[in-house]
PDB file as gemmi writes it, atoms N, CA and C in Angstrom:
CRYST1    1.000    1.000    1.000  90.00  90.00  90.00 P 1                      
ATOM      1  N   HIS A   1     -15.111  11.257  -7.680  1.00  0.00           N  
ATOM      2  CA  HIS A   1     -14.844   9.829  -7.803  1.00  0.00           C  
ATOM      3  C   HIS A   1     -15.960   9.161  -8.584  1.00  0.00           C  
ATOM      4  N   ASP A   2     -15.583   8.168  -9.382  1.00  0.00           N  
ATOM      5  CA  ASP A   2     -16.546   7.422 -10.172  1.00  0.00           C  
ATOM      6  C   ASP A   2     -16.533   5.984  -9.676  1.00  0.00           C  
ATOM      7  N   PHE A   3     -17.536   5.617  -8.897  1.00  0.00           N  
ATOM      8  CA  PHE A   3     -17.571   4.285  -8.290  1.00  0.00           C  
ATOM      9  C   PHE A   3     -18.425   3.342  -9.127  1.00  0.00           C  
ATOM     10  N   ASP A   4     -17.866   2.163  -9.431  1.00  0.00           N  
ATOM     11  CA  ASP A   4     -18.585   1.181 -10.234  1.00  0.00           C  
ATOM     12  C   ASP A   4     -19.355   0.176  -9.393  1.00  0.00           C  
ATOM     13  N   ASN A   5     -18.950  -0.004  -8.137  1.00  0.00           N  
ATOM     14  CA  ASN A   5     -19.653  -0.970  -7.295  1.00  0.00           C  
ATOM     15  C   ASN A   5     -19.575  -0.550  -5.831  1.00  0.00           C  
ATOM     16  N   PRO A   6     -20.450  -1.112  -5.001  1.00  0.00           N  
ATOM     17  CA  PRO A   6     -20.481  -0.720  -3.579  1.00  0.00           C  
ATOM     18  C   PRO A   6     -19.162  -0.951  -2.842  1.00  0.00           C  
ATOM     19  N   LYS A   7     -18.405  -1.997  -3.214  1.00  0.00           N  
ATOM     20  CA  LYS A   7     -17.134  -2.266  -2.535  1.00  0.00           C  
ATOM     21  C   LYS A   7     -16.174  -1.086  -2.711  1.00  0.00           C  
ATOM     22  N   GLU A   8     -16.161  -0.477  -3.884  1.00  0.00           N  
ATOM     23  CA  GLU A   8     -15.285   0.676  -4.115  1.00  0.00           C  
ATOM     24  C   GLU A   8     -15.664   1.841  -3.202  1.00  0.00           C  
ATOM     25  N   ILE A   9     -16.957   2.028  -2.971  1.00  0.00           N  
ATOM     26  CA  ILE A   9     -17.412   3.098  -2.081  1.00  0.00           C  
ATOM     27  C   ILE A   9     -16.951   2.816  -0.657  1.00  0.00           C  
ATOM     28  N   ILE A  10     -17.139   1.576  -0.204  1.00  0.00           N  
ATOM     29  CA  ILE A  10     -16.721   1.194   1.148  1.00  0.00           C  
ATOM     30  C   ILE A  10     -15.216   1.356   1.302  1.00  0.00           C  
ATOM     31  N   ASP A  11     -14.450   0.880   0.317  1.00  0.00           N  
ATOM     32  CA  ASP A  11     -12.990   1.006   0.373  1.00  0.00           C  
ATOM     33  C   ASP A  11     -12.572   2.473   0.420  1.00  0.00           C  
ATOM     34  N   PHE A  12     -13.227   3.308  -0.369  1.00  0.00           N  
ATOM     35  CA  PHE A  12     -12.891   4.731  -0.378  1.00  0.00           C  
ATOM     36  C   PHE A  12     -13.157   5.355   0.986  1.00  0.00           C  
ATOM     37  N   LEU A  13     -14.319   5.079   1.543  1.00  0.00           N  
ATOM     38  CA  LEU A  13     -14.669   5.651   2.846  1.00  0.00           C  
ATOM     39  C   LEU A  13     -13.733   5.148   3.934  1.00  0.00           C  
ATOM     40  N   PHE A  14     -13.407   3.863   3.896  1.00  0.00           N  
ATOM     41  CA  PHE A  14     -12.512   3.281   4.899  1.00  0.00           C  
ATOM     42  C   PHE A  14     -11.127   3.909   4.808  1.00  0.00           C  
ATOM     43  N   ASN A  15     -10.593   3.993   3.602  1.00  0.00           N  
ATOM     44  CA  ASN A  15      -9.243   4.527   3.432  1.00  0.00           C  
ATOM     45  C   ASN A  15      -9.179   6.033   3.658  1.00  0.00           C  
ATOM     46  N   SER A  16     -10.265   6.740   3.419  1.00  0.00           N  
ATOM     47  CA  SER A  16     -10.214   8.188   3.579  1.00  0.00           C  
ATOM     48  C   SER A  16     -10.264   8.601   5.048  1.00  0.00           C  
ATOM     49  N   SER A  17     -10.737   7.704   5.915  1.00  0.00           N  
ATOM     50  CA  SER A  17     -10.805   8.050   7.334  1.00  0.00           C  
ATOM     51  C   SER A  17      -9.485   7.786   8.055  1.00  0.00           C  
ATOM     52  N   ARG A  18      -8.619   7.001   7.451  1.00  0.00           N  
ATOM     53  CA  ARG A  18      -7.310   6.716   8.032  1.00  0.00           C  
ATOM     54  C   ARG A  18      -6.260   6.882   6.947  1.00  0.00           C  
ATOM     55  N   GLY A  19      -5.047   7.173   7.380  1.00  0.00           N  
ATOM     56  CA  GLY A  19      -3.970   7.311   6.415  1.00  0.00           C  
ATOM     57  C   GLY A  19      -2.955   6.200   6.589  1.00  0.00           C  
ATOM     58  N   TYR A  20      -2.541   5.609   5.484  1.00  0.00           N  
ATOM     59  CA  TYR A  20      -1.507   4.576   5.493  1.00  0.00           C  
ATOM     60  C   TYR A  20      -0.215   5.190   4.970  1.00  0.00           C  
ATOM     61  N   TYR A  21       0.865   4.982   5.710  1.00  0.00           N  
ATOM     62  CA  TYR A  21       2.150   5.584   5.363  1.00  0.00           C  
ATOM     63  C   TYR A  21       3.263   4.550   5.428  1.00  0.00           C  
ATOM     64  N   ILE A  22       4.255   4.713   4.565  1.00  0.00           N  
ATOM     65  CA  ILE A  22       5.456   3.888   4.621  1.00  0.00           C  
ATOM     66  C   ILE A  22       6.306   4.368   5.793  1.00  0.00           C  
ATOM     67  N   GLU A  23       6.761   3.417   6.603  1.00  0.00           N  
ATOM     68  CA  GLU A  23       7.664   3.745   7.700  1.00  0.00           C  
ATOM     69  C   GLU A  23       8.707   2.636   7.782  1.00  0.00           C  
ATOM     70  N   ASP A  24       9.909   2.934   7.307  1.00  0.00           N  
ATOM     71  CA  ASP A  24      10.972   1.940   7.227  1.00  0.00           C  
ATOM     72  C   ASP A  24      12.275   2.537   7.740  1.00  0.00           C  
ATOM     73  N   PRO A  25      12.989   1.815   8.624  1.00  0.00           N  
ATOM     74  CA  PRO A  25      14.253   2.340   9.153  1.00  0.00           C  
ATOM     75  C   PRO A  25      15.303   2.598   8.072  1.00  0.00           C  
ATOM     76  N   ASP A  26      15.194   1.924   6.928  1.00  0.00           N  
ATOM     77  CA  ASP A  26      16.142   2.128   5.827  1.00  0.00           C  
ATOM     78  C   ASP A  26      15.866   3.421   5.059  1.00  0.00           C  
ATOM     79  N   GLY A  27      14.713   4.033   5.316  1.00  0.00           N  
ATOM     80  CA  GLY A  27      14.362   5.258   4.604  1.00  0.00           C  
ATOM     81  C   GLY A  27      13.518   5.015   3.362  1.00  0.00           C  
ATOM     82  N   TYR A  28      13.321   3.754   3.009  1.00  0.00           N  
ATOM     83  CA  TYR A  28      12.480   3.386   1.866  1.00  0.00           C  
ATOM     84  C   TYR A  28      12.041   1.935   2.031  1.00  0.00           C  
ATOM     85  N   SER A  29      11.031   1.543   1.280  1.00  0.00           N  
ATOM     86  CA  SER A  29      10.601   0.148   1.214  1.00  0.00           C  
ATOM     87  C   SER A  29      10.539  -0.272  -0.243  1.00  0.00           C  
ATOM     88  N   ASN A  30      10.721  -1.552  -0.468  1.00  0.00           N  
ATOM     89  CA  ASN A  30      10.579  -2.101  -1.812  1.00  0.00           C  
ATOM     90  C   ASN A  30       9.112  -2.410  -2.081  1.00  0.00           C  
ATOM     91  N   ILE A  31       8.678  -2.092  -3.284  1.00  0.00           N  
ATOM     92  CA  ILE A  31       7.359  -2.508  -3.754  1.00  0.00           C  
ATOM     93  C   ILE A  31       7.596  -3.731  -4.625  1.00  0.00           C  
ATOM     94  N   ARG A  32       6.978  -4.843  -4.252  1.00  0.00           N  
ATOM     95  CA  ARG A  32       7.264  -6.118  -4.915  1.00  0.00           C  
ATOM     96  C   ARG A  32       6.091  -6.616  -5.755  1.00  0.00           C  
ATOM     97  N   ALA A  33       6.425  -7.477  -6.705  1.00  0.00           N  
ATOM     98  CA  ALA A  33       5.431  -8.027  -7.621  1.00  0.00           C  
ATOM     99  C   ALA A  33       4.530  -9.054  -6.943  1.00  0.00           C  
ATOM    100  N   ASP A  34       5.024  -9.679  -5.868  1.00  0.00           N  
ATOM    101  CA  ASP A  34       4.250 -10.708  -5.181  1.00  0.00           C  
ATOM    102  C   ASP A  34       4.529 -10.639  -3.686  1.00  0.00           C  
ATOM    103  N   LYS A  35       3.849 -11.479  -2.926  1.00  0.00           N  
ATOM    104  CA  LYS A  35       3.933 -11.488  -1.463  1.00  0.00           C  
ATOM    105  C   LYS A  35       5.135 -12.280  -0.980  1.00  0.00           C  
ATOM    106  N   SER A  36       6.343 -11.852  -1.359  1.00  0.00           N  
ATOM    107  CA  SER A  36       7.556 -12.573  -0.980  1.00  0.00           C  
ATOM    108  C   SER A  36       8.766 -11.657  -1.099  1.00  0.00           C  
ATOM    109  N   THR A  37       9.722 -11.821  -0.169  1.00  0.00           N  
ATOM    110  CA  THR A  37      10.949 -11.021  -0.245  1.00  0.00           C  
ATOM    111  C   THR A  37      11.822 -11.445  -1.420  1.00  0.00           C  
ATOM    112  N   SER A  38      11.530 -12.600  -2.008  1.00  0.00           N  
ATOM    113  CA  SER A  38      12.309 -13.046  -3.167  1.00  0.00           C  
ATOM    114  C   SER A  38      11.647 -12.660  -4.494  1.00  0.00           C  
ATOM    115  N   SER A  39      10.480 -12.036  -4.442  1.00  0.00           N  
ATOM    116  CA  SER A  39       9.821 -11.642  -5.690  1.00  0.00           C  
ATOM    117  C   SER A  39      10.457 -10.368  -6.253  1.00  0.00           C  
ATOM    118  N   LYS A  40      10.184 -10.122  -7.510  1.00  0.00           N  
ATOM    119  CA  LYS A  40      10.777  -8.991  -8.231  1.00  0.00           C  
ATOM    120  C   LYS A  40      10.427  -7.661  -7.566  1.00  0.00           C  
ATOM    121  N   ILE A  41      11.422  -6.780  -7.452  1.00  0.00           N  
ATOM    122  CA  ILE A  41      11.206  -5.428  -6.938  1.00  0.00           C  
ATOM    123  C   ILE A  41      10.735  -4.549  -8.096  1.00  0.00           C  
ATOM    124  N   LEU A  42       9.531  -4.006  -7.960  1.00  0.00           N  
ATOM    125  CA  LEU A  42       8.969  -3.147  -9.003  1.00  0.00           C  
ATOM    126  C   LEU A  42       9.465  -1.712  -8.870  1.00  0.00           C  
ATOM    127  N   SER A  43       9.627  -1.276  -7.630  1.00  0.00           N  
ATOM    128  CA  SER A  43      10.034   0.098  -7.363  1.00  0.00           C  
ATOM    129  C   SER A  43      10.381   0.217  -5.886  1.00  0.00           C  
ATOM    130  N   ARG A  44      10.823   1.406  -5.499  1.00  0.00           N  
ATOM    131  CA  ARG A  44      11.043   1.729  -4.090  1.00  0.00           C  
ATOM    132  C   ARG A  44      10.151   2.903  -3.738  1.00  0.00           C  
ATOM    133  N   ILE A  45       9.743   2.952  -2.476  1.00  0.00           N  
ATOM    134  CA  ILE A  45       8.925   4.064  -2.007  1.00  0.00           C  
ATOM    135  C   ILE A  45       9.530   4.601  -0.715  1.00  0.00           C  
ATOM    136  N   LYS A  46       9.629   5.910  -0.623  1.00  0.00           N  
ATOM    137  CA  LYS A  46      10.288   6.553   0.520  1.00  0.00           C  
ATOM    138  C   LYS A  46       9.427   6.488   1.775  1.00  0.00           C  
ATOM    139  N   SER A  47      10.094   6.405   2.922  1.00  0.00           N  
ATOM    140  CA  SER A  47       9.391   6.516   4.201  1.00  0.00           C  
ATOM    141  C   SER A  47       8.676   7.857   4.258  1.00  0.00           C  
ATOM    142  N   GLY A  48       7.489   7.844   4.847  1.00  0.00           N  
ATOM    143  CA  GLY A  48       6.684   9.054   4.951  1.00  0.00           C  
ATOM    144  C   GLY A  48       5.674   9.220   3.837  1.00  0.00           C  
ATOM    145  N   GLU A  49       5.829   8.436   2.743  1.00  0.00           N  
ATOM    146  CA  GLU A  49       4.888   8.533   1.622  1.00  0.00           C  
ATOM    147  C   GLU A  49       3.542   7.950   2.028  1.00  0.00           C  
ATOM    148  N   LYS A  50       2.471   8.648   1.663  1.00  0.00           N  
ATOM    149  CA  LYS A  50       1.123   8.127   1.880  1.00  0.00           C  
ATOM    150  C   LYS A  50       0.783   7.185   0.733  1.00  0.00           C  
ATOM    151  N   ILE A  51       0.115   6.089   1.081  1.00  0.00           N  
ATOM    152  CA  ILE A  51      -0.260   5.092   0.076  1.00  0.00           C  
ATOM    153  C   ILE A  51      -1.722   4.716   0.257  1.00  0.00           C  
ATOM    154  N   ASP A  52      -2.280   4.104  -0.771  1.00  0.00           N  
ATOM    155  CA  ASP A  52      -3.600   3.482  -0.676  1.00  0.00           C  
ATOM    156  C   ASP A  52      -3.389   1.999  -0.455  1.00  0.00           C  
ATOM    157  N   VAL A  53      -4.113   1.426   0.495  1.00  0.00           N  
ATOM    158  CA  VAL A  53      -4.056  -0.012   0.731  1.00  0.00           C  
ATOM    159  C   VAL A  53      -5.280  -0.631   0.067  1.00  0.00           C  
ATOM    160  N   LEU A  54      -5.026  -1.529  -0.903  1.00  0.00           N  
ATOM    161  CA  LEU A  54      -6.106  -2.161  -1.650  1.00  0.00           C  
ATOM    162  C   LEU A  54      -6.521  -3.485  -1.029  1.00  0.00           C  
ATOM    163  N   ASP A  55      -5.573  -4.155  -0.354  1.00  0.00           N  
ATOM    164  CA  ASP A  55      -5.869  -5.432   0.302  1.00  0.00           C  
ATOM    165  C   ASP A  55      -4.918  -5.595   1.480  1.00  0.00           C  
ATOM    166  N   ASP A  56      -5.485  -5.824   2.665  1.00  0.00           N  
ATOM    167  CA  ASP A  56      -4.653  -5.979   3.860  1.00  0.00           C  
ATOM    168  C   ASP A  56      -4.970  -7.282   4.589  1.00  0.00           C  
ATOM    169  N   THR A  57      -5.238  -8.336   3.815  1.00  0.00           N  
ATOM    170  CA  THR A  57      -5.673  -9.601   4.410  1.00  0.00           C  
ATOM    171  C   THR A  57      -4.531 -10.560   4.725  1.00  0.00           C  
ATOM    172  N   SER A  58      -3.305 -10.153   4.492  1.00  0.00           N  
ATOM    173  CA  SER A  58      -2.177 -11.040   4.802  1.00  0.00           C  
ATOM    174  C   SER A  58      -1.047 -10.207   5.400  1.00  0.00           C  
ATOM    175  N   ASN A  59       0.126 -10.814   5.544  1.00  0.00           N  
ATOM    176  CA  ASN A  59       1.299 -10.084   6.036  1.00  0.00           C  
ATOM    177  C   ASN A  59       1.844  -9.112   4.998  1.00  0.00           C  
ATOM    178  N   TRP A  60       1.402  -9.259   3.761  1.00  0.00           N  
ATOM    179  CA  TRP A  60       1.802  -8.369   2.671  1.00  0.00           C  
ATOM    180  C   TRP A  60       0.578  -7.589   2.222  1.00  0.00           C  
ATOM    181  N   TYR A  61       0.689  -6.271   2.210  1.00  0.00           N  
ATOM    182  CA  TYR A  61      -0.420  -5.425   1.783  1.00  0.00           C  
ATOM    183  C   TYR A  61      -0.262  -5.087   0.306  1.00  0.00           C  
ATOM    184  N   LEU A  62      -1.361  -5.223  -0.430  1.00  0.00           N  
ATOM    185  CA  LEU A  62      -1.393  -4.744  -1.811  1.00  0.00           C  
ATOM    186  C   LEU A  62      -1.649  -3.244  -1.736  1.00  0.00           C  
ATOM    187  N   ILE A  63      -0.698  -2.481  -2.256  1.00  0.00           N  
ATOM    188  CA  ILE A  63      -0.785  -1.024  -2.143  1.00  0.00           C  
ATOM    189  C   ILE A  63      -0.803  -0.377  -3.522  1.00  0.00           C  
ATOM    190  N   LYS A  64      -1.218   0.887  -3.540  1.00  0.00           N  
ATOM    191  CA  LYS A  64      -1.135   1.694  -4.759  1.00  0.00           C  
ATOM    192  C   LYS A  64      -0.510   3.024  -4.371  1.00  0.00           C  
ATOM    193  N   THR A  65       0.516   3.415  -5.126  1.00  0.00           N  
ATOM    194  CA  THR A  65       1.182   4.692  -4.866  1.00  0.00           C  
ATOM    195  C   THR A  65       0.372   5.832  -5.477  1.00  0.00           C  
ATOM    196  N   LYS A  66       0.743   7.058  -5.140  1.00  0.00           N  
ATOM    197  CA  LYS A  66       0.050   8.217  -5.710  1.00  0.00           C  
ATOM    198  C   LYS A  66       0.259   8.305  -7.217  1.00  0.00           C  
ATOM    199  N   GLU A  67       1.320   7.650  -7.720  1.00  0.00           N  
ATOM    200  CA  GLU A  67       1.569   7.612  -9.169  1.00  0.00           C  
ATOM    201  C   GLU A  67       0.767   6.516  -9.862  1.00  0.00           C  
ATOM    202  N   GLY A  68       0.099   5.651  -9.067  1.00  0.00           N  
ATOM    203  CA  GLY A  68      -0.735   4.605  -9.639  1.00  0.00           C  
ATOM    204  C   GLY A  68      -0.090   3.233  -9.705  1.00  0.00           C  
ATOM    205  N   LEU A  69       1.153   3.107  -9.230  1.00  0.00           N  
ATOM    206  CA  LEU A  69       1.827   1.808  -9.238  1.00  0.00           C  
ATOM    207  C   LEU A  69       1.230   0.910  -8.163  1.00  0.00           C  
ATOM    208  N   LYS A  70       0.927  -0.343  -8.536  1.00  0.00           N  
ATOM    209  CA  LYS A  70       0.402  -1.316  -7.580  1.00  0.00           C  
ATOM    210  C   LYS A  70       1.449  -2.392  -7.323  1.00  0.00           C  
ATOM    211  N   GLY A  71       1.538  -2.822  -6.067  1.00  0.00           N  
ATOM    212  CA  GLY A  71       2.459  -3.886  -5.696  1.00  0.00           C  
ATOM    213  C   GLY A  71       2.318  -4.200  -4.223  1.00  0.00           C  
ATOM    214  N   TYR A  72       3.193  -5.070  -3.737  1.00  0.00           N  
ATOM    215  CA  TYR A  72       3.109  -5.547  -2.360  1.00  0.00           C  
ATOM    216  C   TYR A  72       4.221  -4.976  -1.490  1.00  0.00           C  
ATOM    217  N   VAL A  73       3.834  -4.588  -0.258  1.00  0.00           N  
ATOM    218  CA  VAL A  73       4.774  -4.126   0.760  1.00  0.00           C  
ATOM    219  C   VAL A  73       4.441  -4.882   2.044  1.00  0.00           C  
ATOM    220  N   HIS A  74       5.475  -5.347   2.761  1.00  0.00           N  
ATOM    221  CA  HIS A  74       5.231  -6.073   4.008  1.00  0.00           C  
ATOM    222  C   HIS A  74       4.558  -5.154   5.021  1.00  0.00           C  
ATOM    223  N   LYS A  75       3.596  -5.717   5.753  1.00  0.00           N  
ATOM    224  CA  LYS A  75       2.811  -4.888   6.675  1.00  0.00           C  
ATOM    225  C   LYS A  75       3.649  -4.241   7.772  1.00  0.00           C  
ATOM    226  N   SER A  76       4.816  -4.803   8.072  1.00  0.00           N  
ATOM    227  CA  SER A  76       5.678  -4.212   9.101  1.00  0.00           C  
ATOM    228  C   SER A  76       6.248  -2.866   8.660  1.00  0.00           C  
ATOM    229  N   ARG A  77       6.143  -2.560   7.376  1.00  0.00           N  
ATOM    230  CA  ARG A  77       6.666  -1.309   6.823  1.00  0.00           C  
ATOM    231  C   ARG A  77       5.582  -0.256   6.621  1.00  0.00           C  
ATOM    232  N   ILE A  78       4.365  -0.573   7.055  1.00  0.00           N  
ATOM    233  CA  ILE A  78       3.238   0.337   6.866  1.00  0.00           C  
ATOM    234  C   ILE A  78       2.658   0.713   8.224  1.00  0.00           C  
ATOM    235  N   LYS A  79       2.475   2.003   8.423  1.00  0.00           N  
ATOM    236  CA  LYS A  79       1.880   2.509   9.662  1.00  0.00           C  
ATOM    237  C   LYS A  79       0.573   3.219   9.335  1.00  0.00           C  
ATOM    238  N   ILE A  80      -0.391   3.077  10.235  1.00  0.00           N  
ATOM    239  CA  ILE A  80      -1.673   3.760  10.097  1.00  0.00           C  
ATOM    240  C   ILE A  80      -1.657   4.959  11.028  1.00  0.00           C  
ATOM    241  N   LYS A  81      -1.951   6.122  10.474  1.00  0.00           N  
ATOM    242  CA  LYS A  81      -1.958   7.361  11.275  1.00  0.00           C  
ATOM    243  C   LYS A  81      -3.300   8.049  11.143  1.00  0.00           C  
TER     244      LYS A  81                                                      
END                                                                             
């Protein structure tokens, strides 16, 4: 890993000790452009997929998929394991 600032190191250590996963009864969740159910759907992500959480300060988490896509998923669809 190439860290440019201390926050990136802290975020890496925090996220590496816990795993964030999509868990949705529909079998997938929408990844949205903004923190709203009416915002544009960028993609879908399957339940069980591990994600990186970049910001968890609201009801909508800014996430990054393993493919590098960033967007928002409602916190009710994310489980910490």
